[in-house]
C-alpha positions in Angstrom: 88.3 11.8 154.4 86.3 8.7 153.7 85.2 6.8 156.9 83.2 3.5 156.8 80.2 3.5 159.2 80.5 2.1 162.7 79.7 3.0 166.3 82.0 3.3 169.3 80.3 1.2 172.0 81.2 0.9 175.7 82.4 -2.6 174.9 84.7 -1.4 172.2 86.1 1.3 174.5 86.7 -1.5 177.2 88.4 -3.8 174.8 90.8 -1.2 173.3 91.8 -0.1 176.7 92.3 -3.8 177.8 94.4 -4.5 174.6 96.5 -1.4 175.0 97.3 -2.4 178.6 98.4 -6.0 177.4 100.5 -4.6 174.7 102.3 -2.5 177.3 102.8 -5.6 179.4 104.1 -7.4 176.5 106.7 -4.7 175.9 107.7 -4.7 179.6 108.1 -8.4 179.5 110.3 -8.3 176.3 107.6 -10.2 174.4 107.7 -7.8 171.5 110.2 -10.3 170.0 109.3 -13.8 171.1 112.0 -16.7 171.0 112.8 -18.2 167.7 111.0 -21.4 168.9 107.8 -19.5 169.8 107.9 -17.5 166.6 108.1 -20.6 164.6 105.2 -22.2 166.5 103.0 -19.2 166.2 103.6 -19.0 162.4 102.5 -22.6 162.1 99.4 -22.0 164.2 98.5 -18.9 162.1 98.9 -20.7 158.8 97.1 -23.9 160.1 94.1 -21.8 161.5 93.6 -19.5 158.7 93.6 -22.2 156.0 91.6 -24.5 158.3 88.8 -21.9 158.2 88.9 -22.2 154.5 88.6 -26.0 154.6 92.3 -27.1 154.4 92.7 -30.4 156.3 96.4 -30.5 156.6 97.6 -30.8 160.3 100.0 -28.6 162.2 102.6 -31.5 162.0 102.3 -31.6 158.2 102.6 -27.8 157.9 105.7 -28.0 160.2 107.2 -30.6 157.8 106.6 -28.3 154.8 108.0 -25.5 156.6 111.2 -27.6 157.1 111.2 -28.4 153.4 110.1 -32.0 154.0 107.6 -33.9 151.8 104.2 -34.7 153.0 101.2 -36.7 151.7 98.2 -34.6 151.0 95.9 -33.1 148.4 98.1 -31.3 145.9 95.9 -28.1 146.2 96.1 -28.1 150.1 99.9 -28.5 150.0 100.1 -25.6 147.5 97.9 -23.5 149.8 100.4 -24.1 152.6 103.4 -23.5 150.6 102.0 -20.2 149.3 101.1 -19.2 152.8 104.5 -20.0 154.2 106.0 -17.8 151.4 103.6 -14.9 152.5 104.0 -15.2 156.3 107.8 -15.8 156.1 108.4 -12.0 156.0 105.2 -9.8 156.7 107.4 -6.7 156.8 107.6 -6.7 153.0 104.1 -5.5 152.8 102.9 -2.0 153.3 99.4 -1.8 155.0 98.2 1.3 153.2 99.3 0.2 149.6 96.8 -1.6 147.4 99.8 -2.7 145.2 101.2 -4.4 148.2 97.8 -5.9 149.0 97.5 -7.3 145.5 101.1 -8.7 145.7 100.2 -10.6 148.8 97.1 -12.1 147.2 99.1 -13.1 144.1 101.6 -15.0 146.3 98.8 -16.5 148.5 96.7 -17.8 145.5 99.2 -18.5 142.7 98.4 -21.9 141.2 95.0 -22.0 143.0 92.9 -19.6 140.9 93.1 -17.8 137.6 94.6 -14.3 137.7 95.7 -14.2 141.3 96.5 -10.7 142.5 93.8 -9.1 140.4 90.5 -7.5 141.4 87.5 -9.5 140.3 85.7 -8.4 137.0 82.5 -10.4 137.5 79.8 -10.4 140.1 79.8 -12.8 142.9 77.7 -13.9 145.8 78.3 -16.0 148.9 76.1 -19.0 149.2 75.4 -20.9 152.4 73.3 -24.0 151.8 70.7 -23.2 149.3 70.6 -19.4 150.0 72.6 -16.5 149.0 74.2 -15.2 152.3 75.9 -12.1 150.8 75.7 -10.5 147.4 78.9 -8.5 147.0 78.8 -5.2 145.3 78.9 -5.1 141.5 82.3 -5.8 139.8 82.3 -2.3 138.3 82.4 -0.8 141.8 85.2 -2.9 143.3 88.2 -0.8 142.3 86.6 2.4 143.6 85.4 0.8 146.9 88.9 -0.7 147.4 90.6 2.6 146.6 88.4 4.3 149.3 89.2 1.7 151.8 92.9 2.1 151.4 92.5 5.8 151.6 90.8 5.3 154.9 93.9 3.3 156.1 95.9 6.5 155.8 93.5 8.4 158.3 95.8 9.1 161.2 92.9 10.2 163.4 91.5 6.6 163.5 92.7 4.1 166.2 94.8 1.5 164.5 93.1 -1.3 166.6 89.7 -0.2 165.2 90.9 0.6 161.8 92.3 -2.9 161.4 88.9 -4.4 162.2 87.0 -2.0 160.0 89.3 -2.8 157.0 88.8 -6.5 157.7 85.1 -6.3 157.6 84.7 -3.8 154.8 87.2 -5.9 152.6 85.1 -9.0 153.3 81.9 -7.0 152.3 83.4 -5.8 149.0 84.7 -9.3 148.2 87.4 -7.9 145.8 88.7 -11.3 144.6 87.0 -14.4 143.2 88.7 -16.4 145.9 91.0 -15.9 148.9 89.0 -13.0 150.4 88.8 -14.6 154.0 92.5 -15.4 154.2 93.3 -11.9 152.9 91.1 -10.2 155.4 92.8 -12.0 158.2 96.3 -11.5 156.8 95.8 -7.8 156.1 94.5 -7.1 159.6 97.7 -8.5 160.9 99.8 -6.4 158.5 97.9 -3.2 159.6 98.4 -4.1 163.3 102.0 -5.0 163.1 103.1 -1.7 161.6 102.0 0.0 164.8 102.6 -2.9 167.2 105.4 -5.4 166.0 104.2 -8.1 168.3 101.3 -8.8 166.0 103.7 -10.4 163.5 104.0 -13.3 166.1 100.4 -13.3 167.5 98.3 -16.0 166.0 94.9 -14.6 166.6 93.7 -16.7 163.7 93.7 -19.7 166.1 90.9 -18.2 168.2 89.0 -17.2 165.0 89.3 -20.8 164.0 88.0 -22.1 167.3 85.1 -19.5 167.2 84.4 -19.8 163.5 80.5 -19.7 163.9 80.8 -16.4 165.9 83.1 -15.0 163.2 80.6 -15.5 160.5 77.8 -14.4 162.7 79.6 -11.1 163.3 80.1 -10.6 159.7 76.4 -11.4 159.0 75.1 -9.1 161.8 77.3 -6.2 160.5 75.9 -6.8 156.9 72.4 -6.5 158.2 73.1 -3.4 160.4 75.0 -1.7 157.5 77.9 -1.0 159.7 80.9 -3.0 161.2 80.2 -2.4 165.0 79.5 -6.0 165.9 82.4 -7.3 163.9 84.7 -4.8 165.6 83.6 -6.0 169.0 84.2 -9.6 168.0 87.7 -9.0 166.6 88.8 -6.9 169.5 87.6 -9.7 171.9 89.7 -12.2 169.8 92.8 -10.0 169.9 92.4 -9.3 173.6 92.1 -13.1 174.4 95.1 -13.8 172.1 97.3 -11.3 173.9 96.2 -12.8 177.3 97.2 -16.2 176.1 100.7 -14.8 175.1 101.1 -13.3 178.4 100.0 -16.5 180.1 102.7 -18.3 178.2 105.3 -15.9 179.6 104.1 -16.9 183.1 104.3 -20.6 182.8 107.3 -22.7 184.0 110.0 -22.7 181.3 112.7 -25.2 180.8 116.4 -24.1 181.0 116.6 -24.4 177.2 113.4 -22.4 176.6 114.8 -19.6 178.9 118.0 -19.5 177.0 116.3 -19.5 173.6 114.2 -16.7 174.6 117.1 -14.6 176.1 119.3 -15.0 173.2 116.5 -14.0 170.8 116.8 -10.5 172.4 120.2 -10.4 170.7 122.2 -8.5 173.4 125.9 -8.0 172.4 127.2 -9.2 175.7 125.7 -9.8 179.1 126.3 -11.0 182.6 124.6 -13.5 184.9 122.8 -10.4 186.5 121.5 -9.2 183.2 120.1 -12.7 182.7 118.4 -12.7 186.2 117.0 -9.3 185.5 114.8 -10.9 183.0 114.1 -14.1 185.0 113.5 -12.6 188.4 112.1 -15.8 189.9 115.1 -18.0 189.5 118.0 -18.2 191.9 121.6 -17.3 191.1 122.6 -21.0 191.1 119.8 -21.8 188.5 121.0 -18.8 186.4 124.6 -20.2 186.6 123.4 -23.6 185.6 121.3 -22.1 182.7 124.3 -20.2 181.4 126.6 -23.3 181.6 124.0 -25.2 179.6 123.9 -22.4 177.0 127.7 -22.7 176.5 127.5 -26.5 176.3 124.8 -26.5 173.6 126.5 -23.7 171.6 123.9 -20.9 172.2 126.5 -18.6 174.0 130.1 -18.3 174.6 131.8 -17.4 177.9 134.2 -14.6 178.2 136.5 -14.1 181.3 136.1 -15.9 184.6 134.9 -15.4 188.1 133.8 -11.8 188.8 134.8 -10.8 185.3 132.7 -13.4 183.6 130.3 -12.3 180.8 128.7 -14.1 177.9 128.3 -13.5 174.2 125.6 -14.8 172.0 126.6 -17.0 169.0 124.7 -15.1 166.3 124.8 -17.9 163.7 123.1 -20.2 166.3 120.3 -17.8 166.6 119.8 -17.6 162.8 119.8 -21.5 162.6 117.2 -21.8 165.3 114.7 -19.4 163.7 114.5 -21.6 160.6 
């Protein structure tokens, strides 16, 4: 079984343990499926950050407008980049992490209208130039298909930890540089696809935001891994980013939420029917009177409907309202 070179360092062990603990915390806090509002915000942040790294200048507000099918003023190519990314990130479950055909499909959707022959492996040699120097000379075009096949075989190795495997794939794919353009955004996208198959929370975790904020460190980690001939440094960098992103998500859960935010988050769990007690089980720090006011507000704004009265009172989520709020 092919295995790309890397070392397991104490830092990698510490980070994988910390990430695993935070994933468990997220499950316990019902954060595996964030509220529709938070999911939409995270999708916007992911698209904005990943494209910003590639030089796209559209703002989060403009991306929000495009997501809501509104017109925006901007460079035609940048608008198309965002529209393509929205198409890809709209449903990441359609992609299979260990399938090269699925990988090529994602690239075609991401790069249609932006380059010639999107979704096809390159057939010419390429190098990455920074300033007046060649920073990285990618493997010859004739080796690309074999190298990518090996890499997708590696993804099927069940003995490898998914957290580490996702980082290794990201680095190795960037090293091979299988496409003429779009390699950076595909590396970040496919790491998400790999992670979310094992941990669904990663569909809604915009770790690209932290990569965007630490862009110099991102490229330094790639460069150092190139020089050492193994992905160890890049694994440490990406695990640090993932760990911090999970910490930020858990901190969001701890902040003071408004009544509508509590309701939106609760209904996103899609319970068939529930009582005030069920509602307070999730929100342990609110009083029974606050819970009652929340639920009354939920009925008023059409998120839930009340069934019965007094001791027999229960509530039912209005499914159509959930679907509308996700858009």
